ZAMARGU-4260 file (C-alpha; in steps of 0.2 Angstrom, whole numbers, plus 5000, padded with zeros to 4 digits):
<rodrens>
0) 4859/4965/4918 | 4844/4975/4912 | 4835/4967/4897 | 4842/4980/4885 | 4860/4980/4882
5) 4868/4997/4883 | 4884/4999/4874 | 4887/5015/4883 | 4889/5006/4899 | 4901/4994/4891
10) 4911/5009/4885 | 4912/5015/4903 | 4919/4999/4908 | 4932/5000/4894 | 4937/5017/4900
15) 4938/5012/4918 | 4949/4997/4915 | 4960/5007/4903 | 4963/5020/4917 | 4968/5006/4929
20) 4980/4998/4917 | 4988/5015/4912 | 4990/5019/4931 | 4998/5002/4935 | 5009/5003/4920
25) 5014/5021/4926 | 5010/5030/4910 | 5014/5048/4915 | 4998/5058/4914 | 4987/5046/4924
30) 4993/5050/4941 | 4976/5045/4948 | 4971/5031/4936 | 4966/5020/4951 | 4949/5030/4950
35) 4944/5018/4936 | 4940/5006/4951 | 4928/5019/4957 | 4919/5020/4940 | 4918/5001/4941
40) 4910/5002/4958 | 4896/5014/4953 | 4892/5004/4937 | 4891/4988/4947 | 4879/4996/4960
45) 4868/5002/4946 | 4867/4986/4936 | 4865/4974/4950 | 4852/4985/4959 | 4842/4987/4943
50) 4842/4968/4940 | 4836/4964/4958 | 4824/4978/4958 | 4816/4972/4942 | 4815/4954/4947
55) 4808/4958/4964 | 4794/4969/4956 | 4790/4955/4945 | 4790/4942/4960 | 4803/4931/4951
60) 4818/4935/4962 | 4828/4920/4969 | 4843/4921/4980 | 4849/4904/4974 | 4847/4910/4955
65) 4855/4927/4959 | 4871/4920/4967 | 4872/4905/4955 | 4873/4918/4941 | 4885/4929/4950
70) 4897/4914/4953 | 4895/4908/4935 | 4899/4925/4929 | 4914/4930/4940 | 4922/4914/4947
75) 4928/4904/4932 | 4939/4918/4925 | 4945/4922/4942 | 4950/4904/4946 | 4959/4903/4930
80) 4970/4918/4934 | 4973/4912/4952 | 4978/4895/4945 | 4990/4903/4933 | 4997/4915/4945
85) 5000/4902/4958 | 5010/4891/4945 | 5021/4906/4941 | 5023/4912/4959 | 5038/4901/4964
90) 5048/4908/4949 | 5046/4926/4954 | 5042/4928/4972 | 5053/4926/4987 | 5050/4914/5002
95) 5042/4929/5012 | 5032/4933/4996 | 5026/4915/4994 | 5019/4915/5012 | 5010/4931/5009
100) 5004/4925/4993 | 4996/4909/5001 | 4985/4921/5012 | 4981/4932/4997 | 4974/4916/4988
105) 4963/4912/5003 | 4957/4930/5003 | 4953/4930/4985 | 4943/4913/4987 | 4933/4919/5002
110) 4930/4937/4996 | 4940/4944/5011 | 4955/4950/5000 | 4952/4968/5006 | 4954/4963/5024
115) 4970/4953/5020 | 4978/4967/5011 | 4973/4979/5024 | 4985/4970/5035 | 4998/4966/5022
120) 5001/4982/5013 | 4997/5000/5008 | 4989/5000/4990 | 5000/5015/4985 | 5016/5008/4994
125) 5031/4999/4985 | 5027/4983/4994 | 5010/4982/4985 | 5020/4979/4969 | 5025/4962/4975
130) 5008/4955/4978 | 5001/4947/4962 | 4983/4946/4968 | 4982/4964/4976 | 4968/4969/4963
135) 4956/4956/4970 | 4952/4968/4984 | 4940/4977/4973 | 4931/4961/4968 | 4930/4956/4986
140) 4922/4973/4990 | 4909/4971/4976 | 4906/4953/4981 | 4902/4958/4999 | 4890/4971/4993
145) 4882/4957/4982 | 4879/4947/4998 | 4871/4961/5007 | 4861/4970/4994 | 4848/4957/4989
150) 4844/4954/5007 | 4841/4972/5010 | 4830/4974/4995 | 4820/4958/4998 | 4817/4961/5016
155) 4813/4980/5015 | 4797/4987/5009 | 4799/4995/4992 | 4794/5012/4998 | 4809/5012/5009
160) 4822/5006/4996 | 4828/5024/4991 | 4828/5031/5008 | 4837/5016/5015 | 4851/5016/5002
165) 4852/5035/5003 | 4854/5034/5022 | 4867/5020/5021 | 4876/5030/5008 | 4878/5045/5019
170) 4883/5035/5034 | 4897/5027/5023 | 4903/5044/5017 | 4904/5050/5035 | 4913/5034/5041
175) 4925/5035/5026 | 4930/5053/5030 | 4933/5049/5048 | 4943/5033/5045 | 4953/5040/5030
180) 4961/5053/5041 | 4967/5040/5053 | 4969/5024/5044 | 4970/5026/5025 | 4972/5008/5021
185) 4957/5003/5031 | 4947/5017/5022 | 4954/5010/5005 | 4951/4992/5007 | 4935/4989/5018
190) 4917/4988/5012 | 4910/5000/5025 | 4921/5014/5019 | 4919/5010/5001 | 4900/5006/5002
195) 4895/5023/4997 | 4903/5022/4980 | 4893/5006/4975 | 4878/5014/4983 | 4879/5029/4971
200) 4875/5017/4957 | 4861/5008/4968 | 4854/5026/4971 | 4853/5029/4953 | 4845/5012/4949
205) 4831/5015/4962 | 4827/5033/4956 | 4809/5034/4948 | 4810/5035/4929 | 4807/5052/4923
210) 4809/5058/4905 | 4811/5076/4911 | 4825/5072/4922 | 4834/5062/4909 | 4832/5076/4897
215) 4840/5088/4909 | 4854/5076/4913 | 4858/5073/4895 | 4864/5091/4895 | 4877/5086/4908
220) 4884/5072/4898 | 4899/5081/4892 | 4904/5089/4909 | 4902/5072/4917 | 4913/5063/4904
225) 4925/5077/4906 | 4926/5073/4925 | 4930/5055/4921 | 4944/5060/4909 | 4952/5075/4918
230) 4951/5070/4937 | 4962/5054/4934 | 4975/5065/4926 | 4974/5080/4938 | 4966/5075/4955
235) 4960/5088/4966 | 4959/5079/4983 | 4972/5075/4996 | 4965/5058/5001 | 4958/5043/4993
240) 4944/5038/4994 | 4938/5056/4995 | 4934/5071/4984 | 4941/5063/4968 | 4931/5047/4970
245) 4915/5057/4973 | 4917/5068/4958 | 4921/5052/4947 | 4906/5043/4955 | 4894/5058/4951
250) 4900/5059/4933 | 4898/5040/4931 | 4880/5041/4938 | 4875/5055/4926 | 4881/5045/4911
255) 4872/5030/4918 | 4856/5040/4920 | 4857/5049/4903 | 4862/5036/4890 | 4872/5042/4875
260) 4871/5038/4857 | 4879/5022/4850 | 4892/5031/4840 | 4909/5025/4834 | 4919/5031/4849
265) 4906/5022/4861 | 4907/5006/4850 | 4926/5006/4850 | 4927/5008/4869 | 4914/4995/4871
270) 4925/4982/4863 | 4937/4985/4877 | 4923/4985/4889 | 4919/4967/4883 | 4936/4961/4890
275) 4937/4973/4904 | 4934/4960/4918 | 4947/4948/4910 | 4959/4962/4907 | 4957/4968/4925
280) 4961/4951/4931 | 4976/4948/4921 | 4986/4964/4919 | 4991/4966/4937 | 5000/4949/4940
285) 5008/4951/4923 | 5015/4968/4929 | 5020/4961/4946 | 5030/4947/4939 | 5039/4958/4925
290) 5044/4970/4939 | 5050/4956/4950 | 5062/4951/4936 | 5069/4968/4935 | 5069/4971/4954
295) 5065/4990/4951 | 5055/4998/4937 | 5058/4989/4920 | 5062/4998/4904 | 5047/5005/4895
300) 5048/4992/4882 | 5046/4978/4894 | 5031/4987/4902 | 5023/4990/4885 | 5026/4971/4881
305) 5017/4966/4897 | 5002/4977/4893 | 5001/4970/4876 | 5002/4952/4882 | 4988/4956/4895
310) 4977/4962/4881 | 4980/4946/4871 | 4978/4935/4886 | 4962/4944/4891 | 4955/4941/4873
315) 4958/4922/4876 | 4951/4922/4893 | 4936/4931/4888 | 4933/4920/4872 | 4937/4903/4880
320) 4932/4905/4898 | 4920/4920/4901 | 4909/4918/4886 | 4906/4899/4887 | 4901/4900/4906
325) 4891/4916/4903 | 4881/4910/4889 | 4876/4894/4898 | 4889/4880/4897 | 4879/4864/4896
330) 4881/4858/4914 | 4868/4855/4928 | 4868/4868/4942 | 4872/4856/4955 | 4887/4850/4945
335) 4893/4867/4942 | 4892/4872/4960 | 4901/4857/4966 | 4914/4859/4953 | 4917/4877/4958
340) 4918/4872/4976 | 4931/4858/4972 | 4941/4870/4962 | 4941/4883/4977 | 4948/4869/4989
345) 4961/4864/4977 | 4967/4882/4974 | 4967/4885/4992 | 4979/4872/4995 | 4990/4875/4979
350) 5001/4889/4986 | 5005/4877/5001 | 5011/4864/4989 | 5021/4877/4979 | 5030/4882/4996
355) 5033/4864/5000 | 5041/4860/4983 | 5052/4876/4983 | 5056/4875/5002 | 5074/4881/5005
360) 5085/4874/5019 | 5088/4893/5023 | 5075/4901/5034 | 5074/4917/5024 | 5058/4923/5033
365) 5069/4922/5050 | 5083/4932/5042 | 5072/4945/5035 | 5061/4947/5050 | 5057/4965/5055
370) 5071/4972/5066 | 5063/4979/5082 | 5080/4981/5091 | 5077/4974/5109 | 5059/4970/5105
375) 5042/4977/5102 | 5040/4984/5120 | 5053/4997/5114 | 5043/5003/5099 | 5030/5016/5105
380) 5015/5019/5095 | 5006/5035/5090 | 4996/5042/5105 | 5006/5031/5118 | 5022/5040/5122
385) 5033/5032/5135 | 5031/5036/5153 | 5047/5027/5158 | 5059/5014/5152 | 5051/4997/5150
390) 5062/4984/5159 | 5065/4974/5142 | 5071/4990/5134 | 5088/4991/5143 | 5102/4979/5143
395) 5108/4983/5160 | 5101/4991/5176 | 5111/5007/5173 | 5113/5009/5154 | 5125/5023/5149
400) 5119/5024/5130 | 5102/5029/5124 | 5097/5025/5106 | 5083/5037/5101 | 5074/5038/5084
405) 5063/5028/5073 | 5064/5011/5064 | 5082/5015/5058 | 5087/5018/5076 | 5079/5001/5080
410) 5090/4992/5067 | 5105/4999/5075 | 5102/4991/5092 | 5105/4973/5090 | 5123/4977/5085
415) 5126/4990/5098 | 5118/4979/5111 | 5131/4965/5107 | 5146/4976/5107 | 5143/4990/5120
420) 5147/4978/5134 | 5145/4983/5152 | 5141/5001/5148 | 5124/4995/5142 | 5110/5004/5132
425) 5092/5009/5132 | 5081/5009/5117 | 5066/5022/5115 | 5060/5022/5098 | 5044/5026/5087
430) 5042/5021/5069 | 5042/5035/5057 | 5046/5048/5070 | 5060/5060/5067 | 5071/5063/5082
435) 5069/5082/5084 | 5061/5094/5096 | 5046/5104/5091 | 5046/5098/5073 | 5038/5082/5065
440) 5035/5077/5047 | 5018/5072/5041 | 5011/5068/5023 | 5003/5080/5011 | 4991/5066/5004
445) 4985/5049/5009 | 4993/5043/4993 | 5010/5048/5000 | 5022/5034/5004 | 5024/5031/5018
450) 5008/5040/5025 | 5008/5049/5041 | 4993/5060/5045 | 4994/5077/5053 | 4989/5069/5070
455) 5004/5058/5069 | 5015/5073/5068 | 5008/5079/5085 | 5011/5062/5092 | 5029/5062/5086
460) 5032/5078/5094 | 5025/5072/5111 | 5035/5056/5110 | 5051/5066/5108 | 5046/5077/5123
465) 5043/5061/5133 | 5060/5054/5129 | 5068/5070/5134 | 5058/5070/5150 | 5064/5052/5154
470) 5082/5057/5150 | 5081/5070/5164 | 5079/5057/5177 | 5092/5045/5170 | 5109/5052/5176
475) 5118/5037/5172 | 5115/5039/5153 | 5130/5049/5147 | 5128/5047/5128 | 5113/5049/5117
480) 5113/5041/5099 | 5100/5048/5087 | 5096/5039/5071 | 5084/5040/5057 | 5083/5040/5038
485) 5080/5059/5040 | 5071/5058/5023 | 5053/5063/5026 | 5057/5079/5034 | 5065/5085/5018
490) 5054/5077/5005 | 5042/5087/4994 | 5028/5075/4998 | 5028/5080/5016 | 5025/5095/5027
495) 5033/5100/5043 | 5022/5102/5059 | 5031/5115/5070 | 5026/5119/5088 | 5027/5136/5094
500) 5021/5137/5112 | 5005/5128/5112 | 5000/5130/5094 | 5005/5120/5079 | 5009/5127/5062
505) 5011/5119/5045 | 5026/5123/5034 | 5034/5116/5019 | 5046/5102/5022 | 5064/5109/5021
510) 5082/5106/5025 | 5083/5121/5036 | 5067/5117/5046 | 5072/5099/5049 | 5090/5105/5054
515) 5083/5117/5067 | 5072/5104/5075 | 5087/5092/5076 | 5098/5106/5083 | 5085/5109/5096
520) 5086/5091/5102 | 5105/5091/5102 | 5105/5107/5113 | 5091/5101/5125 | 5101/5085/5128
525) 5117/5094/5130 | 5108/5105/5143 | 5106/5090/5153 | 5124/5087/5153 | 5124/5073/5140
530) 5134/5070/5124 | 5126/5067/5107 | 5131/5058/5091 | 5121/5056/5075 | 5121/5040/5065
535) 5117/5042/5047 | 5106/5029/5038 | 5115/5015/5029 | 5115/5017/5010 | 5098/5013/5003
540) 5091/5007/4986 | 5076/5009/4975 | 5073/4990/4976 | 5071/4978/4990 | 5089/4972/4993
545) 5084/4957/5004 | 5072/4951/4991 | 5085/4952/4978 | 5098/4943/4989 | 5085/4929/4993
550) 5081/4927/4975 | 5099/4926/4970 | 5102/4913/4983 | 5088/4903/4977 | 5093/4905/4958
555) 5078/4916/4953 | 5077/4925/4937 | 5083/4943/4938 | 5088/4955/4924 | 5094/4973/4924
560) 5107/4983/4932 | 5102/4978/4950 | 5104/4959/4947 | 5120/4959/4957 | 5110/4966/4972
565) 5122/4979/4976 | 5118/4997/4979 | 5125/5010/4966 | 5133/5025/4975 | 5127/5037/4962
570) 5109/5031/4964 | 5110/5032/4983 | 5117/5050/4982 | 5104/5055/4970 | 5089/5047/4980
575) 5095/5055/4996 | 5103/5071/4991 | 5092/5081/5002 | 5095/5070/5017 | 5114/5071/5014
580) 5112/5090/5013 | 5102/5090/5030 | 5115/5079/5039 | 5129/5091/5033 | 5119/5106/5040
585) 5116/5097/5056 | 5134/5093/5058 | 5138/5111/5056 | 5124/5120/5065 | 5123/5109/5080
590) 5142/5105/5081 | 5138/5087/5081 | 5147/5072/5074 | 5138/5062/5060 | 5144/5044/5060
595) 5141/5035/5043 | 5142/5017/5037 | 5147/5022/5020 | 5166/5022/5022 | 5164/5004/5027
600) 5151/4998/5015 | 5155/5007/4999 | 5169/5010/4987 | 5168/5023/4973 | 5154/5014/4963
605) 5144/5002/4974 | 5140/4997/4992 | 5140/4980/4999 | 5123/4972/5004 | 5130/4955/5010
610) 5146/4949/5019 | 5151/4931/5018 | 5134/4927/5012 | 5125/4935/5026 | 5111/4948/5022
615) 5115/4965/5029 | 5098/4972/5025 | 5080/4965/5028 | 5072/4976/5015 | 5077/4991/5004
620) 5086/5001/5018 | 5084/4993/5036 | 5098/4983/5043 | 5093/4965/5047 | 5097/4958/5064
625) 5112/4949/5058 | 5118/4964/5047 | 5117/4975/5062 | 5128/4964/5072 | 5140/4961/5058
630) 5143/4979/5054 | 5144/4984/5073 | 5156/4971/5076 | 5168/4974/5061 | 5167/4993/5063
635) 5168/4993/5083 | 5152/5004/5082 | 5148/5006/5100 | 5166/5012/5104 | 5166/5024/5089
640) 5150/5032/5094 | 5155/5034/5112 | 5171/5042/5106 | 5163/5053/5093 | 5149/5060/5105
645) 5150/5078/5110
</rodrens>
């Protein structure tokens, strides 16, 4: 840090961490409280660049000294949190969660957490709430920046510092905009697409000092502060990182370049800033484990208690770990470095020991594996529509049944394949793609769950066109089964992309619009002399059913109304009211039979999620392989569908 301590910067840290905590606690107004991380990025770039710049100008910069101080400042507290989180993990995480957690620990220890989570989850997705070390992604991005920045400044002539950082900043912005529209998770988690936010701070630190500029910027302090307070409550952008991150970054930069007075409000927020690093580290695993106990969103009192505990624990971590190491715990540098290395190795192996100690005789990972139906060859990706039927995607040479749809259609296939007999079936599916003609759903925002960009909508329409074209050349196929959750096409968080001739128009998602697209598919299939039947999605829940069943089987701690792992009919009907309305319209407008599992799985109040100890679900809504086979066998599903098709 610069020689002079700035309480206003500490106050900015306090504001940033409060925004993040409030967002993770789901306090209502802070819909974009995650922007607190963007504030942290700018502050980090400003302080670290200012430190390196000063030391280089004074010819006293040392790479060894820089990284030693960074390690001493950041690692002890992080290692304590990783250790405590690992100890608690077997009590709160499923077998699948523990295996993912092992990779998360390695990512945190090697500064590659962003890459790990890019592959594991979407930050805004429900699955993210089961990952106790998810928040280490931002620390990894900063640490990667710290690895590159000193070398850049040390090896580049001083006259090129500002130009070089500015050029890299612009390049990162362009890359971010490009990647965010195609792979939001990559844009969110990876350094190349987040570099520009930290570089905003570096840019500010490298600007020549000017009292005139500082005076002019001082007049912008209130508008800048307003940006930091208003944007997290009322974001204006549709993707992140994007416009909102840029506005918050600009506001932070202005406040950094135009120091404010040391008033009561600044001093109060600075006290929170003192524990901001500890609070950031602690609050997320605490909230993850509290939510794990309740399976779904806990009562408000439990969340408030978790936040209060996080503050108290942060004070302790700051007082007894951060401060002693920061102020120079008496220990030789070699001993400190070797100690940190030894702890890293121990922590790296600790999750494997936890898994071994809690290993169950039941292979839950196998039970809960992703249900691809006949296999991944039958799951077509965006931009690669099928040109024919892959050999592995049909059970006989002349299949009579076609299963068409998305991941819910995939989940039908194992049971149908086992019960359809000599008639055989063929699977043509694309994840997230509504089975309809000329219509597809795409996300309004990159924070929408699940996220499907507008380009995905075009690819989905092309996929369905390709399936219809293949069907024209398959005279032996007499029955077409379409299946989907049908939820995105009627969700207020999605738009419908509608094709008219060769143009595409965007309209609000609606029951009528989705019903027309499905009706067009039914009519097109019937025009080929085929019969059609629709399969409604199985009842779904607001919690991970399979995770609940596993934890119940393992004797895990669970509280709340979902601890029996059953689906409540009232919840399901409320969650999927628009979907159920859509299916009623499809049945009426397209004159097609809609076959539902509900009569078999549900009574008036709850729906079964297991039969004879066998998991019917692999997550919150998709059938497991075993569940698909059990239901198809007990309901004679193949026979029912062939008979109901018309």
